[in-house]
Residue, then its C-alpha position, 0 to 999 in steps of 0.5 A: m430458690i437455687d437450682e440444683n443443676q446450676i450448682v452441679r455445673k458450677k462445681n464441674s466448671d470449678r473442677k476443670n479450672t483446677p491445676r490438677f485437671a489441667f495437668v491431666r488434660i496435658f498428659l493425655l494429649f502428650s500420651l496420644l501424640v506419643v502413641l501416634v508417633l510410635i504407630l507411624l514409626g512401627s508401621s514403616v519398620g522394614g520398609r513396609f507401610g502399615v495399615f494406619h499409614q495405608l489408610s492415611m494415604e488412601a484418605l489424603g491421596p485424592v486431596q493431594s492429587l487434586f492440589t497437585q493438578l491445581s498446582l500444575g494447572s496454575v503453572r501451565f496457565r501462567d506459562k501459557y499466559v506469559a508465552l501468549w503475552r510475549v507472542q503478542e508483544e513479538n507480533e506487535r513488534l514484527r507488525l511495526e517492522l513490517d509497516t516500516y519495510h512496506a513504507l521503505l519498499d514503496e519509496y524504493r519502488e517509486a524511486y526505481s520507477l521514476n529513475r527508469y522513466l527518466q532514463n527512457e525519456l533521456e535516451f529518447k531525447k538523445r535519440e530524436p533529432f528535434p530540439a526538445l525542452m523538458a517540462r514538468v506537469v504542475g496542474k490539470d484542467p478537468s473540463f471535458w471539452f478543453q482538457t489541458l495541462i499546465v507545465d512549468r515552462g513558458g516564454d522565458d524558456g522559448v516556448v511559443v503557442g503552437m509548439v508540440a508536446r510529446t513524450s517517448r511514447g507519442v503525442v501529448g498535445q499542443v501549446v495553446q497559451v504561454a506565460d513567462n514561466y508556465s504554459k497551457i497544453l491542449l491534450a490530443n484526446a480533448p474533444s476540441s482537438a483534431i490531428d491529421a493522421i495516417v495508418q502507418k502500415s497502409r498509409v490510409r489518411g484520416i482526421l483523428k479527433g479526441a474523445g476524452e477518456a475514450g481515447y480517439v476516433l479516426h474519421y473520414v476513412l473510406k470503407n475500402g481503406d486497408v485498416s485492421v485492429g492493431d494498426k499503428i496510427v501516426t501523425a501525417g505531418i500535413g500543415g507543418v504543426f505536427p512532424s510526420g511519423i509521431t505515434l498517436g495510438t493503436v486501432s482498437r475497434i472498427y465499425a463498418k456502418r451500413r450507410g455512408m462511405f466512411q468507417e468509424i475507427e476507435v484508437k487507443p492512445a499511446v500516451d497515458f494522459a492520466r499519469l503524465e508527470s513530465l513531457f517534452i516541448n518541441l522547440s523550433e530551430e527558428q525559435l532556438r536561433i531567436d533565443e540564441m540571438s537574444r542571449s547574445s545581445v543581452s551579454q554584449g549589452e552587459 
């Protein structure tokens, strides 16, 4: 049994597929397009927009505004991102340049400081009357009781045990051991060191003993001795080991004990033992004559 609805739908479908119906459909679409074009042209005659055009603007305006804002936002974001990327690259380049300049500045400062130091030491050597041998510090013994330095001068350079080591600032210590090319110097601030000293202003005498990193302590100064904070302490020259008048340090503190007859005086060293890089070794005139005679005999033998 055939359904009548199926027969009707089949007839309608066959009618739509006929060339006549297709022509009618194309004609209607073309007519609608022509009407729309005429309406748009007619609405803009005389430079004024018609109702249709105004309605279309009202409908499309928000959409266009949204797309415009999105477009401008994307452009701004792109510009800011590119600018930020360029700023980061520039910052990285400047940071590398700054690191390079800092490294160069450190080198220049070190060279300038070393130059000034060597100039001062050279002027000191020219100014002082004693013969001196310049030595470079190559090692250090950190033990508390025997604080020593190793320098690159030894017996081949005329150094003997007992010679005094000093800088332009003051006493460093005394040579206690000598090899052919190296020497060991006992620092003046070592607890095992003791030096005859006097207060330069009042000529009060005492024994200056080392106290390690604390500097010195001046012993055996009577309570009525004329000593004040800031007074300079120098070598007394007794015993012939240290020449007289070499700077040792400055009085930094004075203790007046209730019991006993002596004061206890702290002295700040004139030499910065922690930063010693070079020093002078006092060569005796006798040792210089011996070295000169030795060199002369060697040259004559050749």
